[in-house]
C-alpha positions as CSV (number, residue, x, y, z in Angstrom):
1,X,91.2,74.6,144.0
2,X,89.0,77.3,145.5
3,X,86.9,77.2,148.7
4,X,83.1,77.4,149.0
5,X,81.5,78.0,152.4
6,X,77.8,77.6,152.9
7,X,75.7,78.6,155.9
8,X,72.1,77.2,156.4
9,X,69.4,77.4,158.9
10,X,65.9,75.8,158.7
11,X,64.4,78.9,160.1
12,X,65.3,81.0,157.1
13,X,63.3,80.0,154.0
14,X,62.5,81.2,150.5
15,X,59.2,79.4,150.1
16,X,57.5,76.1,149.3
17,X,58.1,74.4,146.0
18,X,55.0,74.2,143.9
19,X,55.1,70.7,142.3
20,X,54.3,72.4,138.9
21,X,57.8,73.7,138.9
22,X,58.8,70.4,137.4
23,X,56.8,70.7,134.3
24,X,57.5,69.7,130.7
25,X,56.2,70.7,127.3
26,X,54.8,68.9,124.2
27,X,54.2,70.8,121.0
28,X,53.0,69.6,117.6
29,X,56.5,70.3,116.2
30,X,59.0,68.0,114.5
31,X,59.0,64.5,116.0
32,X,57.8,65.5,119.5
33,X,54.3,64.1,119.1
34,X,54.4,61.9,115.9
35,X,57.5,59.7,116.2
36,X,58.0,60.8,119.8
37,X,55.3,60.0,122.3
38,X,53.1,58.6,119.5
39,X,54.2,55.9,117.0
40,X,51.4,53.3,116.4
41,X,53.8,50.9,114.5
42,X,56.4,50.8,117.2
43,X,56.9,47.4,119.0
44,X,56.1,49.0,122.4
45,X,53.0,51.0,121.2
46,X,49.9,50.6,123.3
47,X,46.4,50.1,122.0
48,X,46.1,53.9,121.4
49,X,49.4,54.2,119.5
50,X,51.6,55.7,122.2
51,X,55.1,54.3,122.7
52,X,55.5,52.3,125.9
53,X,59.2,52.8,126.1
54,X,58.8,56.6,125.9
55,X,56.1,56.5,128.6
56,X,58.4,54.6,130.9
57,X,61.1,57.2,130.5
58,X,58.5,60.0,131.0
59,X,57.5,58.5,134.3
60,X,61.1,58.2,135.4
61,X,61.7,61.8,134.4
62,X,59.1,62.8,137.1
63,X,57.5,65.8,135.3
64,X,54.3,66.9,137.1
65,X,52.5,69.0,134.4
66,X,52.8,69.2,130.6
67,X,52.0,72.3,128.5
68,X,50.2,71.5,125.2
69,X,49.8,71.9,122.2
70,X,52.2,74.8,121.9
71,X,54.2,76.8,121.5
72,X,54.1,78.6,118.1
73,X,51.9,75.8,116.8
74,X,48.9,76.9,119.0
75,X,48.7,80.3,117.4
76,X,47.1,78.8,114.2
77,X,45.5,75.7,115.7
78,X,41.8,74.8,115.4
79,X,41.3,72.5,118.4
80,X,38.1,71.1,116.8
81,X,40.2,69.5,114.1
82,X,41.7,67.1,116.6
83,X,38.5,65.6,118.1
84,X,36.0,63.1,116.9
85,X,36.6,60.1,114.6
86,X,40.2,60.1,113.5
87,X,39.4,59.1,109.9
88,X,37.2,62.2,109.6
89,X,39.8,64.7,110.9
90,X,41.2,67.2,108.4
91,X,44.8,67.4,107.3
92,X,46.0,71.0,107.8
93,X,49.0,73.1,107.0
94,X,50.7,74.3,110.2
95,X,51.9,77.8,109.4
96,X,54.3,77.9,112.4
97,X,56.6,75.1,111.5
98,X,55.5,74.7,107.8
99,X,54.5,71.1,108.3
100,X,51.3,69.1,107.5
101,X,49.3,68.3,110.6
102,X,47.2,65.1,110.4
103,X,45.4,65.8,113.6
104,X,45.6,62.1,114.6
105,X,46.4,63.2,118.2
106,X,44.2,65.9,119.7
107,X,43.1,67.1,123.1
108,X,41.3,63.8,124.0
109,X,44.2,61.5,123.1
110,X,46.8,63.8,124.7
111,X,44.9,64.2,128.0
112,X,44.4,60.4,128.2
113,X,48.1,59.9,127.5
114,X,49.3,62.5,130.0
115,X,47.1,61.3,132.8
116,X,48.3,57.7,132.0
117,X,51.9,58.7,132.6
118,X,51.0,60.6,135.8
119,X,51.1,64.2,134.4
120,X,48.5,66.9,134.6
121,X,47.9,68.7,131.3
122,X,48.1,72.5,130.9
123,X,46.3,73.7,127.8
124,X,47.1,76.7,125.7
125,X,44.4,78.5,123.7
126,X,44.9,80.1,120.3
127,X,44.9,83.9,120.6
128,X,46.8,84.4,117.4
129,X,44.2,83.6,114.8
130,X,41.2,83.0,117.1
131,X,39.8,84.4,120.3
132,X,37.1,84.3,123.0
133,X,34.6,81.9,121.4
134,X,37.1,79.2,120.5
135,X,38.8,79.4,124.0
136,X,35.5,79.1,125.9
137,X,34.3,76.3,123.6
138,X,37.5,74.4,124.3
139,X,37.1,75.0,128.1
140,X,33.6,73.6,127.9
141,X,34.7,70.6,125.9
142,X,37.5,69.8,128.3
143,X,36.0,70.6,131.7
144,X,32.2,70.5,131.7
145,X,30.2,67.6,132.9
146,X,28.0,65.5,130.6
147,X,24.6,67.1,130.0
148,X,25.7,70.7,130.9
149,X,26.3,72.0,127.3
150,X,26.2,70.6,123.8
151,X,30.0,71.1,123.6
152,X,30.5,68.9,126.7
153,X,28.2,66.3,125.2
154,X,30.3,66.4,122.0
155,X,33.2,65.1,124.2
156,X,31.0,62.4,125.6
157,X,30.0,61.4,122.1
158,X,33.6,61.2,121.2
159,X,34.1,58.5,123.9
160,X,35.3,60.6,126.8
161,X,32.5,60.8,129.4
162,X,34.6,62.2,132.3
163,X,35.8,65.8,132.0
164,X,39.5,66.3,131.5
165,X,39.5,68.7,134.5
166,X,42.2,71.1,133.2
167,X,43.2,73.4,136.0
168,X,45.7,75.7,134.2
169,X,45.3,77.5,130.9
170,X,47.7,79.6,128.9
171,X,46.2,82.7,127.1
172,X,48.2,82.3,123.9
173,X,51.9,81.9,123.3
174,X,54.7,84.4,122.7
175,X,52.4,87.0,121.3
176,X,55.2,89.6,121.7
177,X,57.2,87.8,118.9
178,X,57.0,89.0,115.3
179,X,57.5,85.3,114.3
180,X,54.2,84.4,115.9
181,X,51.1,83.8,113.7
182,X,48.8,86.6,114.8
183,X,51.5,88.7,116.5
184,X,50.1,91.7,118.4
185,X,51.2,94.7,120.2
186,X,51.0,94.6,124.0
187,X,47.8,96.7,124.0
188,X,46.2,94.5,121.3
189,X,47.1,91.3,123.1
190,X,46.3,92.7,126.6
191,X,42.8,93.6,125.6
192,X,42.1,90.2,123.9
193,X,43.6,88.3,126.8
194,X,41.5,90.2,129.2
195,X,38.3,89.6,127.2
196,X,39.2,85.9,126.9
197,X,40.1,85.6,130.6
198,X,36.9,87.2,131.7
199,X,34.8,84.9,129.6
200,X,36.7,81.8,130.6
201,X,36.3,82.7,134.3
202,X,32.6,83.1,133.9
203,X,32.5,79.6,132.4
204,X,34.7,78.1,135.1
205,X,35.7,80.2,138.1
206,X,38.1,77.6,139.4
207,X,40.7,77.7,136.6
208,X,44.1,79.4,136.7
209,X,45.1,81.6,133.8
210,X,48.6,82.5,132.5
211,X,49.1,85.8,130.5
212,X,51.8,85.9,127.9
213,X,55.0,87.6,129.1
214,X,58.2,88.1,127.1
215,X,59.7,85.5,124.8
216,X,63.2,86.2,126.1
217,X,65.1,88.9,128.0
218,X,66.6,90.3,124.7
219,X,63.2,91.3,123.4
220,X,63.1,95.1,122.9
221,X,59.8,95.2,124.7
222,X,61.0,93.2,127.7
223,X,59.4,94.7,130.9
224,X,57.3,97.2,129.0
225,X,55.3,94.3,127.5
226,X,54.5,92.9,130.9
227,X,53.5,96.2,132.3
228,X,51.1,97.0,129.5
229,X,49.6,93.5,129.4
230,X,49.1,93.3,133.1
231,X,47.4,96.7,133.1
232,X,44.7,95.0,131.1
233,X,44.7,91.6,132.8
234,X,46.1,91.9,136.4
235,X,42.8,91.2,138.1
236,X,41.9,88.4,135.7
237,X,45.0,86.2,135.6
238,X,47.1,84.3,138.2
239,X,50.5,84.1,136.4
240,X,52.5,85.8,133.8
241,X,54.8,83.7,131.5
242,X,58.5,83.9,130.7
243,X,60.5,82.0,128.1
244,X,64.3,81.6,127.8
245,X,66.7,79.4,125.9
246,X,70.5,79.3,126.3
247,X,73.5,78.3,124.3
248,X,77.2,79.1,124.2
249,X,77.0,82.1,121.9
250,X,80.2,82.5,119.8
251,X,81.8,79.6,121.8
252,X,81.6,81.6,125.1
253,X,81.3,78.5,127.4
254,X,82.0,80.5,130.6
255,X,79.0,82.7,130.1
256,X,77.0,79.7,129.0
257,X,77.7,77.9,132.3
258,X,76.4,81.0,134.0
259,X,73.2,81.2,132.0
260,X,71.1,81.0,135.2
261,X,72.2,84.6,136.0
262,X,70.0,85.7,133.1
263,X,67.1,83.6,134.3
264,X,67.4,84.9,137.8
265,X,67.5,88.5,136.6
266,X,64.4,87.9,134.4
267,X,62.4,86.5,137.3
268,X,63.4,89.4,139.5
269,X,62.6,92.0,136.9
270,X,59.2,90.7,135.9
271,X,58.2,90.0,139.5
272,X,59.0,93.7,140.2
273,X,57.0,94.8,137.1
274,X,54.0,92.8,138.2
275,X,54.2,94.2,141.8
276,X,54.4,97.7,140.3
277,X,51.2,97.2,138.4
278,X,49.6,95.7,141.5
279,X,50.7,98.7,143.6
280,X,49.3,101.2,141.1
281,X,46.0,99.3,141.3
282,X,46.1,99.3,145.1
283,X,45.8,95.5,144.9
284,X,46.6,92.9,147.5
285,X,47.0,90.3,144.9
286,X,50.4,88.9,144.2
287,X,51.0,87.4,140.7
288,X,53.4,84.5,140.2
289,X,55.5,83.5,137.2
290,X,55.0,80.6,134.8
291,X,58.4,80.0,133.3
292,X,56.7,77.7,130.8
293,X,59.5,77.4,128.2
294,X,63.1,77.0,129.2
295,X,66.1,74.8,128.1
296,X,69.4,74.7,126.4
297,X,68.8,75.2,122.6
298,X,71.5,75.6,120.0
299,X,69.6,78.2,118.0
300,X,72.5,79.1,115.8
301,X,72.1,75.6,114.2
302,X,68.4,76.4,113.4
303,X,67.8,78.1,110.0
304,X,64.6,79.7,111.4
305,X,60.9,79.2,110.5
306,X,61.3,81.0,107.1
307,X,63.9,78.5,106.0
308,X,61.8,75.4,106.6
309,X,60.7,73.0,103.9
310,X,57.1,71.8,104.0
311,X,57.2,68.3,105.6
312,X,55.1,65.9,107.7
313,X,56.7,64.8,111.0
314,X,60.2,65.7,109.8
315,X,63.1,66.0,112.4
316,X,63.4,69.5,113.7
317,X,65.9,70.9,116.2
318,X,66.9,67.5,117.7
319,X,69.9,68.8,119.6
320,X,72.2,66.2,121.2
321,X,73.2,67.3,124.6
322,X,76.6,66.9,126.4
323,X,77.9,67.1,129.9
324,X,78.2,70.8,129.9
325,X,74.6,71.2,128.8
326,X,73.5,68.9,131.7
327,X,75.4,71.2,134.2
328,X,73.7,74.2,132.8
329,X,70.2,72.6,133.0
330,X,70.9,71.6,136.6
331,X,71.9,75.2,137.3
332,X,68.7,76.5,135.7
333,X,66.6,74.2,137.8
334,X,68.4,75.6,140.9
335,X,67.5,79.2,139.8
336,X,63.9,78.2,139.5
337,X,63.9,76.7,143.0
338,X,65.7,79.7,144.5
339,X,62.8,81.8,143.3
340,X,60.0,79.4,144.3
341,X,58.3,82.3,146.1
342,X,57.5,83.8,142.7
343,X,57.8,81.0,140.2
344,X,54.8,78.6,140.5
345,X,55.1,76.8,137.2
346,X,58.0,75.9,134.9
347,X,58.1,73.8,131.8
348,X,61.3,72.4,130.3
349,X,60.8,72.6,126.5
350,X,60.3,70.1,125.0
351,X,59.8,66.5,126.2
352,X,60.9,64.2,123.3
353,X,63.2,64.7,120.3
354,X,62.7,68.4,119.9
355,X,65.4,69.8,122.2
356,X,64.2,67.1,124.5
357,X,65.7,65.1,127.5
358,X,64.5,62.0,125.6
359,X,65.5,61.0,122.1
360,X,63.9,58.2,120.0
361,X,64.7,56.3,116.8
362,X,61.8,55.4,114.6
363,X,60.9,51.8,115.2
364,X,63.9,51.6,117.5
365,X,65.1,52.6,121.0
366,X,64.4,55.6,123.2
367,X,67.1,56.9,125.5
368,X,67.9,59.5,128.1
369,X,69.9,62.5,127.0
370,X,72.4,64.0,129.5
371,X,70.0,66.7,130.5
372,X,67.5,64.1,131.6
373,X,69.4,63.3,134.7
374,X,69.5,66.6,136.6
375,X,65.8,67.1,135.9
376,X,64.9,63.6,137.1
377,X,67.0,63.8,140.3
378,X,65.8,67.3,141.1
379,X,62.1,66.5,140.5
380,X,62.4,63.4,142.7
381,X,64.3,64.9,145.7
382,X,63.9,68.8,145.7
383,X,60.4,68.8,147.1
384,X,59.4,70.9,150.2
385,X,60.8,74.1,151.4
386,X,63.7,76.0,149.8
387,X,66.1,77.4,152.4
388,X,68.1,80.6,152.1
389,X,71.7,79.9,151.5
390,X,74.6,82.1,152.5
391,X,77.4,81.2,150.1
392,X,81.0,82.5,150.1
393,X,82.7,81.5,146.8
394,X,85.3,82.7,144.4
395,X,84.1,84.9,141.4
396,X,84.0,83.6,137.9
397,X,84.7,86.1,135.2
398,X,82.3,85.9,132.2
399,X,82.0,88.1,129.1
400,X,78.3,88.4,129.2
401,X,77.5,88.7,133.0
402,X,80.8,90.0,134.4
403,X,81.9,88.4,137.7
404,X,79.4,85.8,138.9
405,X,79.6,83.2,141.7
406,X,81.8,80.3,140.6
407,X,79.6,77.9,142.6
408,X,75.9,78.1,143.2
409,X,74.2,76.1,146.0
410,X,70.5,75.4,146.6
411,X,69.0,73.7,149.7
412,X,65.6,72.1,149.9
413,X,64.2,70.5,153.1
414,X,61.3,68.0,153.1
415,X,59.0,69.2,155.9
416,X,57.6,65.6,156.4
417,X,60.7,63.5,156.5
418,X,63.2,66.3,157.5
419,X,65.5,65.1,154.6
420,X,67.8,67.9,153.4
421,X,68.8,68.0,149.7
422,X,71.7,70.1,148.5
423,X,72.1,71.0,144.8
424,X,75.4,72.5,143.7
425,X,77.1,73.6,140.5
426,X,80.7,74.3,139.9
427,X,80.8,76.6,136.9
428,X,84.6,76.8,136.7
429,X,86.0,74.8,133.8
430,X,89.4,74.6,135.3
431,X,89.3,74.6,139.1
432,X,87.7,72.1,141.5
433,X,85.9,73.5,144.5
434,X,86.2,72.5,148.1
435,X,82.7,72.7,149.5
436,X,82.1,73.1,153.2
437,X,78.5,73.3,154.6
438,X,77.7,74.3,158.1
439,X,74.9,72.0,159.4
440,X,74.9,72.8,163.1
441,X,71.4,74.1,163.0
442,X,69.9,70.8,161.7
443,X,70.7,68.4,164.5
444,X,71.6,64.8,163.8
445,X,72.2,64.1,160.1
446,X,73.6,61.3,158.1
447,X,74.9,61.3,154.6
448,X,72.5,59.3,152.3
449,X,74.2,59.9,148.9
450,X,76.2,62.3,146.8
451,X,75.6,62.0,143.1
452,X,77.5,64.0,140.5
453,X,77.3,64.7,136.8
454,X,80.8,65.4,135.5
455,X,83.2,63.9,133.1
456,X,86.8,64.3,132.0
457,X,85.3,64.9,128.6
458,X,82.7,67.7,129.0
459,X,81.5,67.1,125.4
460,X,80.5,63.5,126.1
461,X,77.0,62.6,125.0
462,X,74.5,59.7,125.2
463,X,73.5,57.8,122.1
464,X,71.3,54.9,121.1
465,X,74.4,52.7,121.0
466,X,75.8,54.2,124.3
467,X,72.7,55.4,126.2
468,X,74.5,55.4,129.6
469,X,77.8,57.1,128.6
470,X,76.8,60.0,130.9
471,X,74.9,59.2,134.0
472,X,74.9,60.4,137.6
473,X,77.7,58.7,139.5
474,X,78.5,58.4,143.2
475,X,81.0,61.0,144.3
476,X,84.0,60.1,146.4
477,X,85.6,61.8,149.4
478,X,82.4,63.4,150.7
479,X,82.5,63.5,154.5
480,X,79.9,64.4,157.2
481,X,81.9,65.3,160.3
482,X,79.5,64.5,163.2
483,X,76.5,66.7,163.0
484,X,78.5,69.8,162.3
485,X,80.1,70.0,158.8
486,X,79.8,68.5,155.4
487,X,82.8,68.6,153.1
488,X,83.0,67.6,149.5
489,X,85.0,68.2,146.3
490,X,83.2,69.5,143.2
491,X,85.1,68.9,140.0
492,X,85.3,71.5,137.3
493,X,82.1,71.9,135.2
494,X,80.0,69.7,137.4
495,X,76.5,69.4,138.9
496,X,75.7,67.7,142.3
497,X,72.9,66.3,144.4
498,X,73.7,65.6,148.0
499,X,71.1,64.1,150.3
500,X,71.1,64.1,154.1
501,X,68.7,62.2,156.3
502,X,67.9,62.2,160.0
């Protein structure tokens, strides 16, 4: 067993958590939409064809925003195909995932579903095969009041009088990637993004815009891409995006458990890049980051886009997650919170079936994957102000990152109730940690709960037959000594939520 000592003081803060940090992502890919959120023949389907059992789990998950409709899909998408009478909508070939898109679900249906489950949509526009005109038309269709333009009146004629009131818009998706339909150089994309942003802001000055950043930290253009793009767009956008997916490459589980070190480094590097562009421009503006695709994804199991057969609504990258994956997801959430001064938006990708926290069976049940639980608990309780933590812990040797902290600890205080939430990850696969937290600066406290995700079998998963094999469980032996010190034991490969009240 090794010791972990944590110092905290409510006077020393990182920043306030933007609720959009707890976002999710729905793309027209595999069974995320059709067979995921939407299945008209399902016993729980509502009058619009959306699964009621999935909607209940989405509400429980606690996501605040949802990015739509992609993803790679958006770079070849004609949004007009997905509005109007369903029977008249064209069936198209989606070049991104080599599937046939029926366009049964489009912007109107999706926005109605999202708001129905308590989530605000974030829309992405196609800057792969399209550009300024299509983006502004979609903005008018979604946000303009009846009678203002013929495009807004088209929405009304389609049965949606009230505007969808979309606040946040993504200017394309992963345009740095050669796999992207309409892939561009940084200069090419930056100029198009600036032209599109300028036009969209003239149409609706109150929107927020996200410029495409790097698809992952291994991209050869990482950093340079952001610099060039922001030289074109800095004064026109509010956020720059980042994407990252993690897996145990070559079976290297120790590095996998430390995946958030890469995420933390990405955030720091791109924040510095954005600040450099701002400094050169003599600007007082401070851009933030939209980490709008992140998750565990076993990409080595995926043959790639070129190997896909043409299908309609076929299963695609439906990874089944275990305990170790849940610990990594919890740790990634902590990294986002620890950088809440620069990360305003984050979207776990994706929501259902496609590397999702929710899995479904056609005509059958829907259930929570292991990664569902750290997201739901963090979204529910980690609201408010992130505090700076001084953590003394043993090092963990990893092949990819060198020596890293064996334990990470994040603290969030609710400014209204005063409740203090501690999140902790023990990354060691062999050694438990003895956690000691100094709480003298917080006055009277009482222990509300200590929940943990851990298992003697770190490969344990949830299935339709055993949907609750892995769930958060109350920890034992956690003690609050007066108002001074909290002590707890963190088992190997575990994630924890500890709540303290007044």
